[in-house]
C-alpha positions in Angstrom: -67.2 46.9 -72.1 -65.9 47.2 -75.7 -68.4 48.2 -78.3 -68.2 47.1 -81.9 -68.9 49.1 -85.1 -72.3 47.5 -85.6 -73.5 48.4 -82.1 -72.1 51.9 -82.3 -73.8 52.6 -85.6 -77.1 51.1 -84.2 -77.0 53.4 -81.1 -76.4 56.5 -83.1 -79.0 55.7 -85.7 -81.5 55.2 -82.9 -80.7 58.7 -81.7 -81.4 60.0 -85.2 -84.7 58.1 -85.8 -86.3 58.6 -82.4 -85.8 62.3 -82.5 -85.9 62.5 -78.7 -82.4 64.0 -78.4 -83.2 66.8 -80.8 -86.4 67.5 -79.1 -84.7 67.7 -75.7 -82.1 70.0 -77.2 -84.8 72.2 -78.7 -86.6 72.4 -75.4 -83.5 73.4 -73.5 -82.6 76.0 -76.2 -86.1 77.4 -76.1 -85.9 77.8 -72.4 -82.4 79.5 -72.6 -83.6 81.9 -75.2 -86.7 82.8 -73.3 -84.9 83.4 -70.1 -81.7 85.0 -71.4 -82.8 88.5 -70.7 -84.2 87.7 -67.2 -81.0 86.2 -65.8 -77.9 88.1 -64.6 -76.0 89.4 -67.7 -72.7 88.0 -66.3 -72.7 84.5 -64.8 -72.5 84.3 -61.0 -69.3 83.2 -59.3 -70.9 79.9 -58.4 -71.9 79.3 -62.0 -68.3 79.9 -63.2 -66.9 77.7 -60.5 -69.3 74.9 -61.6 -67.7 74.8 -65.0 -64.8 72.9 -63.5 -67.1 69.8 -64.0 -66.1 69.9 -67.6 -62.5 69.3 -66.7 -62.4 65.5 -66.7 -60.3 62.7 -68.3 -61.5 61.6 -71.7 -64.1 58.9 -71.2 -63.0 55.4 -72.1 -66.3 54.2 -73.4 -69.4 55.5 -75.3 -71.6 57.7 -73.2 -75.2 58.5 -72.6 -76.3 61.1 -75.1 -79.1 62.5 -73.0 -76.9 62.8 -70.0 -74.2 64.6 -72.0 -76.8 67.1 -73.3 -78.1 67.7 -69.8 -74.7 68.3 -68.5 -74.0 70.8 -71.2 -77.2 72.7 -70.4 -77.2 72.5 -66.6 -73.6 73.4 -66.2 -72.8 75.2 -69.4 -75.8 77.5 -69.8 -75.5 79.2 -66.4 -71.8 79.9 -67.2 -72.6 81.9 -70.3 -72.8 85.6 -70.6 -76.2 86.8 -71.8 -74.8 88.3 -75.0 -78.1 88.0 -76.8 -80.0 90.0 -74.2 -80.8 93.7 -73.9 -78.0 94.9 -71.6 -74.8 93.4 -72.9 -72.7 96.4 -74.1 -69.3 94.8 -74.5 -67.2 94.3 -77.6 -69.5 95.4 -80.5 -71.8 92.4 -80.1 -75.2 92.2 -81.8 -78.2 90.4 -80.5 -80.0 87.8 -82.6 -83.0 88.4 -84.8 -85.3 85.4 -83.9 -86.0 84.5 -87.6 -82.3 84.2 -88.2 -81.8 82.1 -85.0 -84.5 79.7 -86.2 -82.9 79.5 -89.7 -79.6 78.8 -88.1 -81.1 75.8 -86.3 -82.5 74.4 -89.5 -79.3 75.1 -91.4 -77.3 73.3 -88.7 -79.5 70.3 -89.3 -78.7 70.4 -93.0 -74.9 70.5 -92.1 -74.0 71.7 -95.6 -70.5 72.3 -96.7 -70.6 75.7 -98.5 -67.5 75.2 -100.6 -69.1 74.7 -104.0 -72.5 74.9 -105.5 -72.4 71.3 -106.6 -72.6 69.9 -103.1 -75.1 72.5 -101.9 -77.2 74.2 -104.5 -79.4 75.7 -101.7 -76.5 77.5 -100.2 -75.2 78.7 -103.6 -78.5 80.3 -104.5 -78.8 81.9 -101.1 -75.3 83.3 -101.3 -76.1 84.7 -104.7 -79.2 86.3 -103.3 -77.5 87.8 -100.3 -74.7 89.1 -102.5 -77.3 91.0 -104.7 -79.2 92.2 -101.6 -76.0 93.6 -100.0 -75.0 95.4 -103.2 -78.5 96.9 -103.2 -78.5 97.9 -99.5 -75.0 99.4 -99.5 -75.3 100.9 -102.9 -72.2 99.2 -104.2 -71.1 98.7 -107.9 -73.0 96.0 -109.8 -69.9 93.8 -110.2 -69.2 93.6 -106.5 -68.9 90.1 -105.1 -69.2 88.8 -101.5 -67.3 86.2 -99.6 -69.0 84.9 -96.5 -66.3 84.4 -93.8 -66.2 84.2 -90.0 -65.8 87.9 -89.3 -64.2 91.2 -90.2 -60.8 89.9 -89.2 -60.8 87.5 -92.1 -62.8 89.8 -94.4 -60.0 92.4 -94.0 -57.5 89.8 -95.0 -59.6 89.0 -98.1 -59.7 92.7 -99.1 -56.0 93.3 -98.6 -55.2 90.0 -100.4 -57.2 91.2 -103.4 -55.6 94.6 -103.3 -52.1 93.0 -103.1 -52.9 90.8 -106.1 -54.2 93.7 -108.2 -51.4 96.2 -107.5 -48.8 93.5 -108.3 -50.7 92.5 -111.4 -50.7 96.1 -112.7 -46.9 96.2 -112.6 -46.6 92.7 -114.2 -45.7 90.7 -111.1 -47.4 87.4 -110.3 -47.3 87.3 -106.5 -49.1 83.9 -106.4 -46.2 82.3 -108.2 -43.3 84.5 -107.1 -44.2 85.2 -103.5 -43.1 88.2 -101.5 -39.4 87.3 -101.4 -38.5 88.9 -104.7 -41.5 91.2 -104.9 -41.3 95.0 -105.3 -42.6 96.7 -102.1 -46.2 97.8 -101.6 -47.3 100.4 -99.1 -50.0 100.2 -96.5 -51.5 103.5 -95.2 -54.1 103.8 -92.4 -54.9 105.9 -89.4 -53.4 105.6 -86.0 -56.8 104.5 -84.7 -57.2 101.6 -87.2 -58.6 98.5 -85.6 -56.1 95.9 -84.4 -57.4 93.4 -87.0 -55.9 95.7 -89.7 -52.5 95.3 -88.1 -53.1 91.5 -87.9 -54.0 91.4 -91.6 -50.8 93.3 -92.5 -48.8 90.8 -90.5 -50.6 87.7 -92.0 -50.2 89.0 -95.6 -46.5 89.8 -95.2 -46.7 93.6 -95.4 -45.0 93.9 -92.0 -46.4 95.9 -89.2 -43.3 98.1 -89.0 -43.9 99.2 -92.6 -47.5 100.6 -92.0 -47.6 104.4 -92.7 -49.8 106.0 -90.1 -52.0 109.1 -90.7 -53.0 111.1 -87.6 -56.5 111.5 -86.3 -58.6 114.2 -84.8 -60.0 114.2 -81.3 -62.8 111.9 -82.3 -60.5 109.4 -83.9 -61.2 110.3 -87.5 -58.4 110.2 -90.0 -57.0 113.6 -90.6 -56.6 113.7 -94.5 -54.1 116.5 -94.3 -51.7 114.0 -92.6 -51.9 111.4 -95.4 -48.6 110.7 -97.0 -48.1 111.2 -100.7 -49.9 108.2 -102.3 -49.0 106.2 -105.4 -50.2 103.3 -107.5 -48.4 100.8 -105.1 -50.4 101.9 -102.1 -53.3 100.3 -100.2 -55.3 102.8 -98.1 -57.5 101.5 -95.3 -60.3 103.7 -94.0 -62.6 103.2 -91.1 -66.4 103.3 -91.1 -66.9 103.2 -87.3 -64.1 103.8 -84.8 -64.3 100.8 -82.4 -64.2 103.2 -79.4 -65.9 106.5 -80.5 -67.9 105.2 -83.4 -66.5 108.1 -85.6 -66.1 107.8 -89.3 -63.2 108.7 -91.4 -63.8 111.4 -94.2 -64.4 108.7 -96.8 -65.2 110.6 -99.9 -62.2 112.9 -99.7 -59.8 110.1 -98.9 -61.1 107.8 -101.7 -60.9 110.5 -104.3 -57.3 111.4 -103.3 -56.4 107.7 -103.3 -57.9 106.9 -106.7 -56.3 110.0 -108.2 -52.9 108.4 -107.2 -53.9 105.0 -108.4 -54.1 103.5 -104.9 -56.5 100.8 -103.7 -59.0 101.7 -101.0 -60.3 99.2 -98.5 -63.1 100.3 -95.9 -63.1 98.5 -92.6 -66.9 98.8 -91.8 -67.3 96.0 -89.3 -70.3 97.6 -87.6 -70.3 101.1 -89.1 -70.9 100.3 -92.7 -74.5 99.5 -91.8 -75.0 103.2 -91.4 -75.1 103.4 -95.2 -78.4 101.4 -95.0 -80.2 104.0 -92.8 -81.5 107.1 -94.4 -80.9 109.2 -91.2 -77.3 108.1 -90.9 -76.1 107.7 -94.5 -74.1 110.9 -94.4 -71.6 109.1 -92.1 -70.4 106.9 -95.0 -70.6 109.4 -97.8 -68.5 108.2 -100.7 -68.1 104.6 -99.4 -69.5 103.1 -102.6 -66.4 104.3 -104.6 -63.9 102.2 -102.6 -62.5 99.0 -104.0 -63.2 96.6 -101.1 -65.1 96.5 -97.8 -65.3 94.4 -94.7 -68.5 94.2 -92.6 -70.1 91.9 -90.0 -73.6 90.6 -90.0 -73.3 89.5 -86.3 -72.8 93.1 -85.1 -75.2 95.8 -86.2 -77.4 93.5 -88.3 -77.9 91.1 -85.3 -77.4 87.8 -87.2 -76.2 84.9 -85.1 -72.4 84.4 -84.7 -70.5 84.1 -86.9 -71.2 86.1 -90.0 -68.5 88.2 -91.6 -68.7 89.5 -95.2 -65.8 90.4 -97.5 -67.0 92.6 -100.4 -64.9 93.5 -103.5 -65.6 95.5 -106.6 -62.8 93.7 -108.4 -64.0 90.1 -108.8 -61.0 89.0 -110.8 -58.6 90.2 -108.1 -60.6 88.6 -105.2 -60.8 85.2 -107.0 -57.2 85.3 -108.0 -56.0 86.2 -104.5 -58.1 83.5 -102.8 -57.7 80.9 -105.6 -57.9 77.2 -105.0 -58.4 74.2 -107.3 -58.1 70.5 -107.4 -59.2 67.7 -109.7 -61.8 66.4 -107.2 -63.5 69.8 -106.8 -66.7 69.8 -109.0 -67.7 73.1 -110.4 -71.3 73.8 -111.4 -73.5 76.5 -112.9 -74.2 77.7 -109.4 -71.9 80.0 -107.3 -68.9 78.3 -105.9 -68.4 80.1 -102.5 -64.8 79.0 -102.0 -63.7 81.3 -104.8 -64.4 84.3 -102.6 -63.0 83.1 -99.3 -59.7 81.6 -97.9 -61.7 78.6 -96.7 -63.0 75.5 -98.5 -64.9 73.7 -95.8 -67.2 76.2 -94.0 -70.7 76.4 -92.7 -73.6 78.0 -94.6 -73.4 81.5 -92.9 -75.4 83.1 -95.7 -78.5 81.3 -94.5 -78.5 83.3 -91.3 -77.9 86.5 -93.3 -80.6 85.7 -95.8 -83.2 85.0 -93.1 -82.3 88.3 -91.3 -82.6 90.4 -94.4 -85.7 88.5 -95.7 -87.4 89.2 -92.4 -86.4 92.8 -91.9 -86.5 94.0 -95.4 -85.1 97.5 -96.3 -87.4 99.3 -93.9 -86.7 97.0 -90.9 -82.9 97.3 -91.4 -83.2 101.1 -91.5 -85.3 101.1 -88.3 -83.1 98.7 -86.4 -79.9 100.5 -87.3 -81.4 103.9 -86.3 -82.7 102.5 -83.0 -79.2 101.5 -82.0 -78.1 105.1 -82.5 -81.1 106.4 -80.7 -80.4 104.3 -77.7 -76.7 105.3 -77.7 -77.8 108.9 -77.7 -80.1 108.2 -74.8 -77.3 106.5 -73.0 -75.1 109.5 -73.3 -77.7 112.0 -72.2 -78.7 109.9 -69.1 -75.0 109.4 -68.2 -74.3 113.1 -68.4 -77.4 113.7 -66.2 -76.1 111.2 -63.7 -72.8 113.1 -63.5 -70.6 110.9 -65.8 -68.0 112.3 -68.1 -69.0 111.3 -71.7 -65.8 111.5 -73.8 -67.0 111.2 -77.4 -69.5 112.8 -79.7 -72.1 110.0 -80.2 -72.5 109.8 -83.9 -73.5 106.1 -84.2 -73.7 103.5 -81.5 -70.7 103.9 -79.3 -70.4 105.7 -76.0 -67.3 106.3 -73.8 -67.1 107.5 -70.3 -64.2 108.3 -68.1 -64.4 107.1 -64.4 -60.8 107.6 -63.2 -57.4 106.0 -63.5 -56.8 102.4 -64.7 -57.5 100.9 -61.2 -60.8 102.8 -60.9 -61.8 101.9 -64.4 -61.1 98.2 -63.7 -63.1 98.3 -60.4 -66.0 100.1 -62.1 -66.2 97.5 -64.9 -66.0 94.6 -62.5 -68.7 96.2 -60.3 -71.1 96.6 -63.2 -70.5 93.1 -64.3 -70.9 91.7 -60.8 -74.2 93.5 -60.5 -75.7 91.3 -63.2 -77.5 94.4 -64.5 -75.3 95.1 -67.5 -71.9 94.2 -69.0 -69.3 96.7 -70.1 -65.6 96.6 -70.4 -62.7 99.0 -70.4 -60.6 100.4 -73.3 -58.0 103.1 -73.9 -58.7 106.5 -75.6 -55.6 108.5 -76.5 -53.7 106.5 -73.8 -56.2 107.2 -71.0 -58.5 104.5 -69.6 -62.2 104.6 -70.5 -65.3 102.5 -70.2 -66.7 101.7 -73.7 -70.4 101.1 -74.2 -71.5 99.5 -77.5 -75.3 99.6 -78.1 -75.7 96.8 -80.7 -78.8 94.7 -79.8 -82.3 95.1 -81.2 -83.6 94.0 -77.7 -82.2 97.1 -75.9 -85.2 99.3 -75.0 -85.3 102.8 -73.5 -86.0 101.1 -70.1 -83.0 98.9 -70.5 -80.8 101.9 -71.0 -82.1 103.7 -67.9 -81.7 100.4 -65.9 -78.1 100.2 -67.0 -77.4 103.8 -66.1 -78.7 103.1 -62.6 -76.3 100.2 -62.3 -73.5 102.4 -63.5 -74.3 105.0 -60.8 -74.4 102.4 -58.1 -71.1 100.9 -59.3 -69.5 104.3 -59.1 -70.6 104.9 -55.5 -70.5 101.3 -54.3 
């Protein structure tokens, strides 16, 4: 039966005023969080098959809100991978600090647009606070600004866009107005083990992936500075703080000094590894990072904020704002920070709330302890894997461990067996062209007992 505007509004307003739907959602979410680490890490085949219930024609009429939520929970929840638990070691996927999770729920209720301070003063002040805290934690220059984006993929784009604007500005070319068609060429230099998001950024910004100049790496995936090409003031150098496979760090100080002597811009891709700079025992890994020009880092990896929480940092505010500029008569500026000046997006959620809650809860000491714990668990992983007869490929300098279990077919079977066990989740990768299993220890929940339990599952997967 057709429903008119008045009735539709009345139904939805009742959902708001009664609060029953939100209470139901909160109860279901509470149960999911409490049980996430007790269920199989990967969903069962039956749970995945049940997801077919979502494939249905678009309903013709307004539905039952409670039934919709129940369907989402009862069918959707069992089909998820327990990424927030203690034994998910895929991607470089952090857990969730409980305080940040709760803050995220509240911020979702606010449903603020983080574009400008005028429409969300709370978000603007929290962004300003996080920006100052990040400068402090990472030891970055006082003028460094932060853009809160979805992840390092976009944060790299922001850093490279700022670099492109500044290098062109230095030679008197307005790339915003003139575009790339008639622009003089710029150079992009990085290591052969640069993350794929660097290549994507080069493509998106028009540098051309065929034009990237590659430096060689050593056996741990660190950039070999002796293989850097001759640099100049039209060059952007991209360094890596945390190889996505081995966890190794480029020789940052040497490369930054050489780059700046030539007038080049340096961007550091520190998606998960830049957090080593916040840990007293691991700071040596990022030595010299503070002298770079821009950085990209994720909160949702090592810091364990909820997804998504990427951060673009730049020590050249003018270049960052100019590269990401946007204005219109209806956009109201205020005395507060206007977050859209530091990101490619206008409409976006208040990611800084999650970050603020995490940092406010952990403090400097808690961040140091959590980052170090990930390294300690990775070292334990490697030691127990060696004792169990596995071939650990890399030097464990941060939170990444790689093992070799055979050819591609054997590697695929092993990963599938571990996932099917429900005891842990790992995936495959390639290391100098050879297949490996990659283990990322990135959750605060992972205990020594969880590591031992995962190693037992690995041993069974190898023999079973």
